[in-house]
C-alpha angles and dihedrals in degrees: 000000000000116000113256119261116250117235088251094054089045091051090051090053094047115099094237110238094176094273085130098012117223105244127182104311094187092054091050091051092049093048091046093053091047092053091044090054092053091044093059114078118220096257094049116062097163114087119219123213087256090056088054091049092051093046090053093044091053091046089054092043090057087064091053099048100069091046090047093053092044092050092054091047089050090054094048091050095047097035096209124182103278123224118216116196109196117197135155087213135051111173097193102160114193123350109194101076092037092054091047090052095047094047092044090240101121100101094042090052092044093053095043093048089047091052088052090057094251133118117238094205090055091052092047089055091059093066116099117232112248093230099183094146142053103230140293099011094050095043090048089057090053093050090048093054089053092050094045091055092044091052091049097243120157092240136156129194113213125193145117127300096223112201088211118035129192107331123260110251119224121184110216117180087340096307129111113249119187123223125188113256103228092184095159095053094108095033130259116260093193100063132078119202111224105195091165088070095049111140138195121244120194131216138175115359125114139271125250122194107208136173090261097047142285120318128197103208143171090036128161110240127217120181122231112214113197124222116192125210120189117236112199123206118222110280096319099103090240113136116182128188134249106195116197122189125225121195118238127179115235114245092253093049108146092340091117090062091050101051087119085081108270092125094149092056092048092053091048089051089066083088089073091067096039093051088079092082096030103101142010114237102244098217122120116194091352129105117221110188099210123149091229089057092051088050090053091052095049092042094059093043096047094047093043096049092051088052094047092050092046090053093045091052096047108034097166123105111264091356120132097178120099114252095170123054101159116084095200091103096042097108090047090058103030132053118181117196115197109211097212120319096301093098093038090122086076087084100057091034093055088047090051094051093045096046104031103031107024093033094228115164111264098241091045090049091052092051091050091048094051094046090051101046130070128179131217115201113208106179145031095196110118094216089060098056113105113236111170122199111250088224091063091049091049090058101037105032108015096164092050091052089056090049092048091051092050092048092049091050091053090048094048092046088057093047091047091052091052097042105031115200095006096130093164091056090052089053094048093048100042119116086216116067115207121215142097087320115028109227139190113233103216095192090057089049091052093048094052093042099050134072091213133036119185139182120212104239130024097252089047093049088051091053089048091055098038101043122357096050099011093135092049091047090054089051098047112009091166090068095064122090142157123235108177109213124248141186131232111259089207096068099024100049113007098042102033099035110031092158094059093040088054099053090046091051089049090058104037108012128247101290091102090072090075098020107041091182087077087076083084086080087072088073086081090063098048091110096032103121093206094052092044088053093046094050091049091048093051089050092050092049089050090050093049090049093050093044089055090048091052091048092051098042105028100028091230122130115212135183106254090200090060123097108270101223107188134189111171121165139097113312108251136146092239092055087059104220082162091069088055089049091053091052092050090052091046091053090047091052093049090050092048090049094052111018095168095055116100113253129186102250114241137188107199111202122188122178138167144106127266119216106257094241097043103103096185094051091052090049088053091056090049089051093049092051092044093052088048091051092057099037097044093051097045109109092203088063101047112166094332089098135016128172114203129182110211106222122221098004108203140146097282091049090047088056088060103039101042096061089050098050123110097183127033117204114214099161107147118144108273109267098026108082108071094207118314121216100200085071089061093047092055092047096054090044093056107260121133118236128235106192154134123256091266135121116343091342085087092058092041090056089047093053098043099028123262090255090064094060127053100245117181143157140030123346121218091269091050091052090049092050091049088052092052092047093043122252113250112187093189091066090063092041091055095043102047113060095194092050090048092050092050093049092046090052092052090046096048094052095251089141093035106040093161091053110025095181094050096113101038090114091054094049092044091052093048092047101042115009107031107141089178099054100227093172094050091064098035098094095046090046096051091048091049091050087057088059089051089056092048093054094042088061089062101060094182094053091043091054093047089057089046090054090049091051092049091047090051097046096085094101090064097069116119086224088070091045093051093045088057093047089049096051102034103034110017099035097227132120123232116237127221091192115110120224111242110262118252093259093060127067115266101238 
């Protein structure tokens, strides 16, 4: 079989239709050589691959800077309403290729680098992923920044510049081992430090009520140093800003305490302050109530709000003097979107600034705060909800605790007036939860302090209204909205799957890149034999390429003609990687039972990180690798079945595996996955989905037709009915022989002969404590997987379904999501007008 084409070779073959417009190759070469010259120090004349990468990154960055400055000038001249997206996570991945794509520079750079005897793909691989997020929530924030720039919105992403992002995952003897992600070790060519905008953030101290207002005094100060990263829109010359804060100790930090002469100790203690931005908490959908985490949350909020107010007051380019002093128009000029409850302290902090610092009347300040803030809920899992101990607040943020108590009192007075005598409702709706340990419910704070509350898929938003925040919905139904998530088609189609993007552009033009709904036009070609053949060919090339990558990096050889069956996401019980494991064991047992029978060959790939403290998730990884160990080395099986664990799943690996997948596994228990966005990436890249009616799967089935996905298992109402009846896993174990065989094999040590009791915790959980009801969906899942096999044996029919899925994936663009946020929450209108490029006059 012919070796797969590299993206570079494929790009050279493509008749360039402007998808990656051919700029001035000579100019890129000249700029590259200039940067390379300045990169090399006098005593080192031999360039390393990393030198070449930095030279290229700086060359591309040169094209950004003029547009970046011009965009900010444009905003200051027009003074539009500004959107502030606050998130503790931005999972950006790599920047080089994305910037080239959005600026239309990819072909010029490719050609220039080729002429210099280098390989663009090799240089792209040198870049570290910016892994400043755990999974869906952080990656969504990154897609949103891309869409906000592409839609011409005056938007800013605000977060923390973690020195260490999400850990690197190593698999040692089948177990996950974490390594620190020192992503800044070699420097980051995409960021610009802005020390002139450094701001103080206060902690601890005490509150004094004086005649001229409330004062928060005797605080400990930490400085917030901003680092700006440009965020380019797609070919519209708009370049927005992501500003990430880094913690710095002030020069007098702790020196007062050490005037007895322990100067060295005092200087070393600066680390205490700077630890705030040291490391990302590696938990996904799990709340960890550590003081350092609360410090991080307040740190980003306090620095960001000072910045927002400075910009509001002095909206003239380059001007630092206030031109606005009245806050009446604040909500008309500022929208703050809270990405989950992590930046919830924005609400009491904005109140503190307005009331204590700016001397705004309390009721007026509350009205301004509510009109400014909006809250996105990302999960219904109770263990994920942030509930901070009051005692921790009292110590760390005493003034904010007072404000929260006052806001809660106002809120409860209102509820009591509307529902007299309903004490239970007051208890349920309070921001302060009574109990052994008094806690602040941050989700309740977000709901009362925002003018809009949204879920991230229709089914999730309904659950939010009907159960999680039912009382609040009854009180203020007009607040609650749905905004189904989306993904950026630039990174998740154009960048990661150029072959597919090209054959689509050939058929329907390039408009789909900024208006994904145009993919609907592909429905005309669903029976077009040439197009069917082209789509199948692109998929096969992607599979060959990924198989070669696996062989090089993982030393595993897989059958590229097999079905690539992929489940990549964080490892969590609710995402049910265990259901996938049971299917793999069932297939294995069927092959062993009847080795001469013909089977549809499958390569099952599972990837994802487990939170370091999440025992069951780590056991699940060990089980997957142990099953793979047995199956992959069984001569009876050959290449009919392989089980591969994809180590260190991250954005740059997603960009390789998603275009190569045939089957996408989205199998969470109905009612647990808020939306999912991986499901959308697989759909637009031509994989078929096997999934439950959960999250955005519901809307994907609606768009493409349920018959064009493999939908199985309980619906939300079935799960609720089973809860009422009482879920008894043993019933299913007794009734289903194949399930019983699989569980008995795990129990007996068949997959862990050196440690037969290795998986007793997993089996015990599945049999007696499984909140996510794996066994209840096993039978339907296995049957549905049989239908997958049937269809895969008819390549033409399979590809027709693939084309239908791609054609119906237009709704799942983050451009559509952001347009809805803009119009229905922020009150701004996206703009399709490009800003003039830096080489043309502005007017």
